TIKOL-129687 format. One record per residue: x, z, y of N, C-alpha, C in turn; residue in three letters; residue number from 1. Coordinates in Angstrom, 2 decimals. Layout:
<rs>
n_u->X, n_w->Z, n_v->Y, ca_u->X, ca_w->Z, ca_v->Y, c_u->X, c_w->Z, c_v->Y, nuza->Ala, nuro->NUM
...
</rs>
This chain:
<rs>
n_u->0.85, n_w->-0.10, n_v->-0.86, ca_u->-0.34, ca_w->0.07, ca_v->0.11, c_u->0.60, c_w->0.16, c_v->1.48, nuza->Unk, nuro->1
n_u->1.87, n_w->0.80, n_v->1.40, ca_u->2.50, ca_w->0.61, ca_v->2.06, c_u->3.74, c_w->0.27, c_v->2.31, nuza->Unk, nuro->2
n_u->4.12, n_w->-0.35, n_v->1.38, ca_u->5.18, ca_w->-1.74, ca_v->1.12, c_u->6.73, c_w->-0.74, c_v->0.92, nuza->Unk, nuro->3
n_u->7.12, n_w->-1.24, n_v->0.55, ca_u->8.57, ca_w->-0.80, ca_v->0.78, c_u->9.17, c_w->-0.36, c_v->2.21, nuza->Unk, nuro->4
n_u->11.27, n_w->-0.75, n_v->2.28, ca_u->11.64, ca_w->-0.61, ca_v->3.01, c_u->12.27, c_w->-1.40, c_v->3.87, nuza->Unk, nuro->5
n_u->12.30, n_w->-1.54, n_v->5.08, ca_u->12.86, ca_w->-3.08, ca_v->5.72, c_u->14.70, c_w->-2.96, c_v->5.30, nuza->Unk, nuro->6
n_u->14.85, n_w->-3.89, n_v->4.96, ca_u->16.48, ca_w->-4.13, ca_v->4.39, c_u->17.08, c_w->-4.28, c_v->5.83, nuza->Unk, nuro->7
n_u->18.64, n_w->-3.02, n_v->5.28, ca_u->19.34, ca_w->-3.65, ca_v->6.91, c_u->20.03, c_w->-4.78, c_v->7.16, nuza->Unk, nuro->8
n_u->20.83, n_w->-4.63, n_v->8.14, ca_u->21.35, ca_w->-5.67, ca_v->8.37, c_u->22.90, c_w->-5.67, c_v->7.97, nuza->Unk, nuro->9
n_u->23.69, n_w->-6.10, n_v->7.81, ca_u->24.90, ca_w->-5.93, ca_v->7.73, c_u->25.83, c_w->-5.07, c_v->8.20, nuza->Unk, nuro->10
n_u->25.43, n_w->-4.97, n_v->9.51, ca_u->26.20, ca_w->-4.25, ca_v->10.73, c_u->25.02, c_w->-2.71, c_v->10.75, nuza->Unk, nuro->11
n_u->24.30, n_w->-2.63, n_v->10.42, ca_u->23.47, ca_w->-1.48, ca_v->10.56, c_u->24.23, c_w->-0.80, c_v->8.71, nuza->Unk, nuro->12
n_u->24.42, n_w->-1.12, n_v->7.83, ca_u->24.83, ca_w->-1.06, ca_v->6.52, c_u->26.22, c_w->-0.58, c_v->6.59, nuza->Unk, nuro->13
n_u->27.05, n_w->-0.99, n_v->7.75, ca_u->28.68, ca_w->-0.48, ca_v->7.32, c_u->28.69, c_w->0.62, c_v->8.66, nuza->Unk, nuro->14
n_u->27.50, n_w->0.86, n_v->9.22, ca_u->27.73, ca_w->1.84, ca_v->10.20, c_u->27.08, c_w->2.97, c_v->9.75, nuza->Unk, nuro->15
n_u->25.77, n_w->2.84, n_v->8.54, ca_u->25.63, ca_w->3.78, ca_v->8.19, c_u->26.79, c_w->4.26, c_v->6.90, nuza->Unk, nuro->16
n_u->26.96, n_w->3.76, n_v->6.15, ca_u->28.55, ca_w->3.77, ca_v->5.31, c_u->29.66, c_w->4.83, c_v->6.12, nuza->Unk, nuro->17
n_u->30.22, n_w->4.04, n_v->6.93, ca_u->30.96, ca_w->4.69, ca_v->7.66, c_u->30.56, c_w->6.50, c_v->8.33, nuza->Unk, nuro->18
n_u->29.38, n_w->6.77, n_v->8.59, ca_u->28.55, ca_w->7.53, ca_v->9.15, c_u->28.80, c_w->8.72, c_v->7.74, nuza->Unk, nuro->19
n_u->28.53, n_w->8.28, n_v->6.28, ca_u->28.91, ca_w->8.63, ca_v->5.01, c_u->30.01, c_w->9.45, c_v->4.71, nuza->Unk, nuro->20
n_u->30.67, n_w->8.32, n_v->4.96, ca_u->32.46, ca_w->8.76, ca_v->4.32, c_u->32.60, c_w->10.26, c_v->5.49, nuza->Unk, nuro->21
n_u->32.43, n_w->9.67, n_v->6.52, ca_u->32.29, ca_w->10.83, ca_v->7.35, c_u->32.25, c_w->12.21, c_v->6.82, nuza->Unk, nuro->22
n_u->31.03, n_w->12.20, n_v->6.46, ca_u->30.74, ca_w->13.42, ca_v->6.16, c_u->31.54, c_w->13.96, c_v->4.89, nuza->Unk, nuro->23
n_u->31.55, n_w->13.49, n_v->3.91, ca_u->32.01, ca_w->13.88, ca_v->2.80, c_u->33.61, c_w->13.94, c_v->2.64, nuza->Unk, nuro->24
n_u->34.41, n_w->13.44, n_v->3.80, ca_u->36.07, ca_w->13.73, ca_v->4.02, c_u->35.72, c_w->14.75, c_v->4.73, nuza->Unk, nuro->25
n_u->36.74, n_w->15.41, n_v->3.94, ca_u->37.11, ca_w->16.95, ca_v->4.98, c_u->38.19, c_w->16.32, c_v->5.82, nuza->Unk, nuro->26
n_u->37.94, n_w->17.88, n_v->7.07, ca_u->38.40, ca_w->17.33, ca_v->8.37, c_u->39.93, c_w->17.37, c_v->7.97, nuza->Unk, nuro->27
n_u->40.70, n_w->16.43, n_v->9.09, ca_u->41.72, ca_w->16.27, ca_v->9.19, c_u->42.61, c_w->15.59, c_v->7.90, nuza->Unk, nuro->28
n_u->41.94, n_w->15.06, n_v->6.99, ca_u->42.59, ca_w->14.50, ca_v->6.24, c_u->42.33, c_w->12.85, c_v->6.67, nuza->Unk, nuro->29
n_u->43.19, n_w->11.99, n_v->6.30, ca_u->42.81, ca_w->10.25, ca_v->6.47, c_u->42.33, c_w->9.86, c_v->5.50, nuza->Unk, nuro->30
n_u->41.66, n_w->8.86, n_v->5.58, ca_u->40.85, ca_w->7.78, ca_v->4.48, c_u->42.19, c_w->7.33, c_v->3.90, nuza->Unk, nuro->31
n_u->42.03, n_w->6.58, n_v->2.83, ca_u->43.52, ca_w->5.82, ca_v->2.42, c_u->43.98, c_w->6.25, c_v->0.68, nuza->Unk, nuro->32
n_u->44.83, n_w->5.18, n_v->0.30, ca_u->44.98, ca_w->5.87, ca_v->-0.98, c_u->45.46, c_w->7.02, c_v->-1.36, nuza->Unk, nuro->33
n_u->45.66, n_w->8.04, n_v->-1.00, ca_u->45.36, ca_w->9.53, ca_v->-0.88, c_u->44.45, c_w->9.85, c_v->-1.54, nuza->Unk, nuro->34
n_u->43.58, n_w->9.55, n_v->-0.57, ca_u->41.91, ca_w->10.11, ca_v->-1.40, c_u->41.72, c_w->10.00, c_v->-2.08, nuza->Unk, nuro->35
n_u->42.24, n_w->8.32, n_v->-3.28, ca_u->41.84, ca_w->7.82, ca_v->-4.58, c_u->42.41, c_w->8.73, c_v->-5.52, nuza->Unk, nuro->36
n_u->43.28, n_w->9.51, n_v->-5.37, ca_u->44.50, ca_w->10.08, ca_v->-6.08, c_u->43.21, c_w->11.51, c_v->-6.90, nuza->Unk, nuro->37
n_u->42.48, n_w->11.77, n_v->-6.13, ca_u->41.86, ca_w->12.58, ca_v->-6.86, c_u->40.56, c_w->12.61, c_v->-7.91, nuza->Unk, nuro->38
n_u->40.47, n_w->11.46, n_v->-8.21, ca_u->39.50, ca_w->10.92, ca_v->-9.37, c_u->39.96, c_w->10.68, c_v->-10.18, nuza->Unk, nuro->39
n_u->39.82, n_w->10.95, n_v->-11.61, ca_u->40.17, ca_w->10.92, ca_v->-12.87, c_u->41.11, c_w->9.74, c_v->-13.54, nuza->Unk, nuro->40
n_u->42.14, n_w->10.00, n_v->-13.98, ca_u->43.16, ca_w->9.22, ca_v->-14.18, c_u->42.56, c_w->8.14, c_v->-15.42, nuza->Unk, nuro->41
n_u->42.81, n_w->7.05, n_v->-15.85, ca_u->42.45, ca_w->6.52, ca_v->-17.03, c_u->43.24, c_w->6.44, c_v->-17.58, nuza->Unk, nuro->42
n_u->43.07, n_w->6.44, n_v->-18.94, ca_u->44.26, ca_w->6.29, ca_v->-19.86, c_u->44.50, c_w->5.97, c_v->-20.92, nuza->Unk, nuro->43
n_u->45.26, n_w->5.48, n_v->-21.37, ca_u->45.86, ca_w->4.48, ca_v->-21.46, c_u->46.00, c_w->4.13, c_v->-22.88, nuza->Unk, nuro->44
n_u->45.27, n_w->3.74, n_v->-23.48, ca_u->45.67, ca_w->3.92, ca_v->-25.72, c_u->46.31, c_w->2.56, c_v->-25.83, nuza->Unk, nuro->45
n_u->46.59, n_w->3.09, n_v->-27.13, ca_u->47.54, ca_w->2.31, ca_v->-27.96, c_u->46.76, c_w->0.54, c_v->-28.39, nuza->Unk, nuro->46
n_u->47.36, n_w->-0.21, n_v->-28.44, ca_u->46.71, ca_w->-1.61, ca_v->-29.10, c_u->47.47, c_w->-2.03, c_v->-30.22, nuza->Unk, nuro->47
n_u->49.03, n_w->-1.70, n_v->-30.59, ca_u->49.03, ca_w->-2.05, ca_v->-32.07, c_u->49.01, c_w->-0.91, c_v->-32.97, nuza->Unk, nuro->48
n_u->48.98, n_w->-0.91, n_v->-34.07, ca_u->48.53, ca_w->-0.49, ca_v->-35.35, c_u->50.06, c_w->0.17, c_v->-35.74, nuza->Unk, nuro->49
n_u->49.98, n_w->1.73, n_v->-35.52, ca_u->51.34, ca_w->2.49, ca_v->-35.85, c_u->51.56, c_w->2.30, c_v->-37.35, nuza->Unk, nuro->50
n_u->53.15, n_w->2.70, n_v->-37.68, ca_u->53.64, ca_w->2.56, ca_v->-38.86, c_u->53.10, c_w->3.76, c_v->-39.80, nuza->Unk, nuro->51
n_u->52.13, n_w->3.75, n_v->-40.84, ca_u->51.80, ca_w->4.58, ca_v->-41.40, c_u->52.78, c_w->5.48, c_v->-41.97, nuza->Unk, nuro->52
n_u->53.97, n_w->4.98, n_v->-41.95, ca_u->55.21, ca_w->5.93, ca_v->-42.72, c_u->55.96, c_w->7.08, c_v->-41.79, nuza->Unk, nuro->53
n_u->55.51, n_w->6.83, n_v->-40.80, ca_u->56.17, ca_w->7.69, ca_v->-39.66, c_u->55.62, c_w->9.36, c_v->-39.94, nuza->Unk, nuro->54
n_u->56.57, n_w->10.10, n_v->-39.94, ca_u->56.71, ca_w->11.54, ca_v->-40.50, c_u->55.70, c_w->12.48, c_v->-39.06, nuza->Unk, nuro->55
n_u->55.56, n_w->11.68, n_v->-37.76, ca_u->54.48, ca_w->12.39, ca_v->-36.73, c_u->52.90, c_w->11.94, c_v->-37.39, nuza->Unk, nuro->56
n_u->53.03, n_w->10.65, n_v->-37.48, ca_u->51.83, ca_w->10.11, ca_v->-37.85, c_u->51.18, c_w->10.68, c_v->-39.34, nuza->Unk, nuro->57
n_u->52.08, n_w->10.93, n_v->-40.11, ca_u->51.65, ca_w->11.71, ca_v->-41.52, c_u->51.31, c_w->13.38, c_v->-41.44, nuza->Unk, nuro->58
n_u->51.88, n_w->13.97, n_v->-40.30, ca_u->51.90, ca_w->15.05, ca_v->-40.13, c_u->50.15, c_w->15.49, c_v->-39.77, nuza->Unk, nuro->59
n_u->49.95, n_w->14.38, n_v->-39.01, ca_u->48.54, ca_w->14.14, ca_v->-38.10, c_u->47.87, c_w->14.36, c_v->-39.17, nuza->Unk, nuro->60
n_u->47.56, n_w->13.03, n_v->-40.78, ca_u->46.69, ca_w->12.51, ca_v->-40.82, c_u->46.62, c_w->14.18, c_v->-42.16, nuza->Unk, nuro->61
n_u->47.36, n_w->14.83, n_v->-42.26, ca_u->47.48, ca_w->15.88, ca_v->-43.41, c_u->46.96, c_w->16.87, c_v->-42.58, nuza->Unk, nuro->62
n_u->46.59, n_w->17.11, n_v->-41.23, ca_u->46.03, ca_w->18.10, ca_v->-40.78, c_u->44.16, c_w->18.10, c_v->-40.30, nuza->Unk, nuro->63
n_u->43.80, n_w->16.95, n_v->-41.14, ca_u->42.47, ca_w->16.33, ca_v->-40.90, c_u->42.13, c_w->16.32, c_v->-42.50, nuza->Unk, nuro->64
n_u->40.84, n_w->16.94, n_v->-42.34, ca_u->40.03, ca_w->17.19, ca_v->-43.61, c_u->39.92, c_w->15.94, c_v->-43.96, nuza->Unk, nuro->65
n_u->38.91, n_w->15.32, n_v->-42.82, ca_u->38.52, ca_w->14.04, ca_v->-43.56, c_u->38.89, c_w->12.89, c_v->-42.00, nuza->Unk, nuro->66
n_u->38.93, n_w->11.95, n_v->-42.19, ca_u->39.30, ca_w->10.38, ca_v->-41.10, c_u->38.21, c_w->9.74, c_v->-40.70, nuza->Unk, nuro->67
n_u->37.78, n_w->9.85, n_v->-39.69, ca_u->37.03, ca_w->8.48, ca_v->-39.36, c_u->37.58, c_w->7.65, c_v->-38.06, nuza->Unk, nuro->68
n_u->37.32, n_w->6.51, n_v->-37.56, ca_u->38.09, ca_w->5.87, ca_v->-37.24, c_u->38.10, c_w->6.52, c_v->-35.70, nuza->Unk, nuro->69
n_u->36.33, n_w->7.02, n_v->-35.13, ca_u->36.59, ca_w->7.93, ca_v->-34.22, c_u->37.81, c_w->9.65, c_v->-34.17, nuza->Unk, nuro->70
n_u->37.66, n_w->9.80, n_v->-35.19, ca_u->38.53, ca_w->11.07, ca_v->-35.16, c_u->40.05, c_w->10.22, c_v->-34.91, nuza->Unk, nuro->71
n_u->40.23, n_w->9.69, n_v->-36.03, ca_u->41.95, ca_w->8.97, ca_v->-35.46, c_u->42.06, c_w->8.22, c_v->-34.48, nuza->Unk, nuro->72
n_u->41.58, n_w->7.71, n_v->-33.77, ca_u->41.28, ca_w->7.34, ca_v->-32.34, c_u->41.97, c_w->8.27, c_v->-31.33, nuza->Unk, nuro->73
n_u->41.39, n_w->9.25, n_v->-31.64, ca_u->41.28, ca_w->10.51, ca_v->-30.24, c_u->42.56, c_w->11.17, c_v->-30.57, nuza->Unk, nuro->74
n_u->42.80, n_w->11.48, n_v->-32.22, ca_u->44.02, ca_w->12.25, ca_v->-32.55, c_u->45.36, c_w->11.28, c_v->-31.83, nuza->Unk, nuro->75
n_u->45.64, n_w->10.05, n_v->-31.96, ca_u->46.76, ca_w->9.18, ca_v->-31.89, c_u->46.79, c_w->8.60, c_v->-30.42, nuza->Unk, nuro->76
n_u->45.72, n_w->8.84, n_v->-29.86, ca_u->45.78, ca_w->7.93, ca_v->-28.59, c_u->45.66, c_w->6.30, c_v->-29.03, nuza->Unk, nuro->77
n_u->44.63, n_w->5.76, n_v->-29.53, ca_u->44.55, ca_w->4.79, ca_v->-30.14, c_u->43.04, c_w->3.68, c_v->-29.95, nuza->Unk, nuro->78
n_u->42.86, n_w->2.89, n_v->-30.02, ca_u->41.90, ca_w->2.19, ca_v->-29.38, c_u->40.65, c_w->2.26, c_v->-30.64, nuza->Unk, nuro->79
n_u->39.63, n_w->2.73, n_v->-30.66, ca_u->38.94, ca_w->2.17, ca_v->-31.65, c_u->38.95, c_w->1.14, c_v->-32.97, nuza->Unk, nuro->80
n_u->38.90, n_w->0.10, n_v->-32.51, ca_u->39.16, ca_w->-1.28, ca_v->-33.68, c_u->40.43, c_w->-0.62, c_v->-34.13, nuza->Unk, nuro->81
n_u->41.79, n_w->-0.36, n_v->-33.17, ca_u->42.90, ca_w->-0.37, ca_v->-34.34, c_u->42.77, c_w->0.53, c_v->-34.94, nuza->Unk, nuro->82
n_u->42.35, n_w->1.95, n_v->-34.90, ca_u->41.68, ca_w->3.02, ca_v->-35.72, c_u->41.22, c_w->2.51, c_v->-37.14, nuza->Unk, nuro->83
n_u->40.12, n_w->1.37, n_v->-36.67, ca_u->39.53, ca_w->1.21, ca_v->-37.77, c_u->40.36, c_w->0.31, c_v->-38.79, nuza->Unk, nuro->84
n_u->41.28, n_w->-0.73, n_v->-38.31, ca_u->42.27, ca_w->-1.28, ca_v->-38.70, c_u->43.22, c_w->-0.61, c_v->-39.64, nuza->Unk, nuro->85
n_u->43.77, n_w->0.29, n_v->-39.04, ca_u->44.70, ca_w->1.28, ca_v->-39.12, c_u->44.62, c_w->2.18, c_v->-40.64, nuza->Unk, nuro->86
n_u->43.21, n_w->2.59, n_v->-41.04, ca_u->42.54, ca_w->3.58, ca_v->-41.55, c_u->42.43, c_w->2.23, c_v->-42.96, nuza->Unk, nuro->87
n_u->41.86, n_w->1.04, n_v->-42.79, ca_u->41.57, ca_w->0.07, ca_v->-44.01, c_u->42.88, c_w->0.02, c_v->-44.45, nuza->Unk, nuro->88
n_u->43.96, n_w->-0.39, n_v->-43.67, ca_u->45.15, ca_w->-0.77, ca_v->-43.89, c_u->45.97, c_w->0.78, c_v->-45.23, nuza->Unk, nuro->89
n_u->45.82, n_w->1.51, n_v->-44.24, ca_u->45.57, ca_w->3.25, ca_v->-45.77, c_u->45.34, c_w->2.80, c_v->-46.71, nuza->Unk, nuro->90
n_u->43.93, n_w->2.65, n_v->-47.04, ca_u->42.94, ca_w->2.39, ca_v->-47.90, c_u->43.88, c_w->1.36, c_v->-48.65, nuza->Unk, nuro->91
n_u->44.20, n_w->0.03, n_v->-48.44, ca_u->45.07, ca_w->-0.90, ca_v->-49.28, c_u->46.52, c_w->-0.49, c_v->-49.61, nuza->Unk, nuro->92
n_u->46.87, n_w->0.40, n_v->-49.08, ca_u->48.16, ca_w->1.36, ca_v->-49.54, c_u->48.06, c_w->2.25, c_v->-50.53, nuza->Unk, nuro->93
n_u->46.83, n_w->2.47, n_v->-50.63, ca_u->46.39, ca_w->4.22, ca_v->-51.60, c_u->46.76, c_w->5.15, c_v->-50.77, nuza->Unk, nuro->94
n_u->46.83, n_w->5.50, n_v->-49.30, ca_u->47.30, ca_w->6.87, ca_v->-48.96, c_u->46.33, c_w->7.63, c_v->-48.59, nuza->Unk, nuro->95
n_u->44.94, n_w->6.70, n_v->-48.46, ca_u->43.16, ca_w->7.45, ca_v->-48.27, c_u->42.30, c_w->7.04, c_v->-49.31, nuza->Unk, nuro->96
n_u->41.63, n_w->7.58, n_v->-49.30, ca_u->40.37, ca_w->7.35, ca_v->-50.36, c_u->38.75, c_w->6.71, c_v->-49.36, nuza->Unk, nuro->97
n_u->37.96, n_w->5.72, n_v->-49.87, ca_u->36.89, ca_w->6.03, ca_v->-49.06, c_u->36.19, c_w->6.72, c_v->-49.65, nuza->Unk, nuro->98
n_u->35.33, n_w->7.44, n_v->-49.16, ca_u->34.49, ca_w->8.44, ca_v->-49.36, c_u->32.84, c_w->7.88, c_v->-49.16, nuza->Unk, nuro->99
n_u->32.57, n_w->7.64, n_v->-47.98, ca_u->31.49, ca_w->7.33, ca_v->-47.71, c_u->31.20, c_w->6.71, c_v->-46.31, nuza->Unk, nuro->100
n_u->30.25, n_w->6.04, n_v->-46.01, ca_u->30.09, ca_w->5.06, ca_v->-44.81, c_u->28.30, c_w->5.64, c_v->-44.12, nuza->Unk, nuro->101
n_u->28.13, n_w->5.58, n_v->-43.24, ca_u->27.22, ca_w->5.79, ca_v->-42.46, c_u->26.83, c_w->4.81, c_v->-41.73, nuza->Unk, nuro->102
n_u->25.93, n_w->4.82, n_v->-40.80, ca_u->25.82, ca_w->3.45, ca_v->-39.87, c_u->26.54, c_w->3.37, c_v->-39.19, nuza->Unk, nuro->103
n_u->27.63, n_w->1.93, n_v->-39.72, ca_u->28.41, ca_w->1.41, ca_v->-39.23, c_u->29.99, c_w->2.31, c_v->-38.97, nuza->Unk, nuro->104
n_u->29.99, n_w->3.86, n_v->-39.28, ca_u->31.24, ca_w->4.36, ca_v->-39.90, c_u->31.08, c_w->5.09, c_v->-40.95, nuza->Unk, nuro->105
n_u->33.04, n_w->4.68, n_v->-41.28, ca_u->33.39, ca_w->4.58, ca_v->-42.66, c_u->33.75, c_w->6.29, c_v->-42.61, nuza->Unk, nuro->106
n_u->34.51, n_w->6.96, n_v->-43.78, ca_u->35.10, ca_w->8.41, ca_v->-43.76, c_u->35.40, c_w->7.85, c_v->-45.18, nuza->Unk, nuro->107
n_u->37.01, n_w->8.58, n_v->-44.78, ca_u->37.82, ca_w->8.58, ca_v->-45.89, c_u->38.72, c_w->9.88, c_v->-45.76, nuza->Unk, nuro->108
n_u->39.41, n_w->10.04, n_v->-46.72, ca_u->39.80, ca_w->11.65, ca_v->-46.79, c_u->41.20, c_w->11.04, c_v->-47.45, nuza->Unk, nuro->109
n_u->42.16, n_w->11.65, n_v->-47.62, ca_u->43.72, ca_w->11.64, ca_v->-48.22, c_u->43.66, c_w->11.43, c_v->-49.52, nuza->Unk, nuro->110
n_u->43.95, n_w->10.46, n_v->-49.82, ca_u->44.63, ca_w->10.40, ca_v->-51.28, c_u->45.48, c_w->11.97, c_v->-51.82, nuza->Unk, nuro->111
n_u->44.87, n_w->11.68, n_v->-53.22, ca_u->45.33, ca_w->13.28, ca_v->-53.97, c_u->47.05, c_w->13.03, c_v->-53.63, nuza->Unk, nuro->112
n_u->48.07, n_w->13.76, n_v->-53.24, ca_u->49.36, ca_w->13.75, ca_v->-53.55, c_u->49.82, c_w->13.77, c_v->-54.81, nuza->Unk, nuro->113
n_u->50.69, n_w->13.17, n_v->-55.51, ca_u->51.48, ca_w->13.91, ca_v->-56.91, c_u->52.42, c_w->14.20, c_v->-56.68, nuza->Unk, nuro->114
</rs>
């Protein structure tokens, strides 16, 4: 019945944006690259498949009861697709055994070492 708000012109939007920036900015601080340092830094994840015979990776795997792509990716700082490929490679080598699969997620456990 009343209709929507009238669209602001470009100069009006720029002025309102400047006013909002002044309100949110603490006094005495200048705007620039230093103000963006407070945002969370993006974590760089590995793209290459790690060596399964590496001692550090073996220790990490032994400390886990079950292995899922997500748990492996978060522990070893890998991408999810790389973790999935890594678990499949470990299964081919006989280091892990397949337990179960749910909706798109496979669950593995360490193979019994003799």
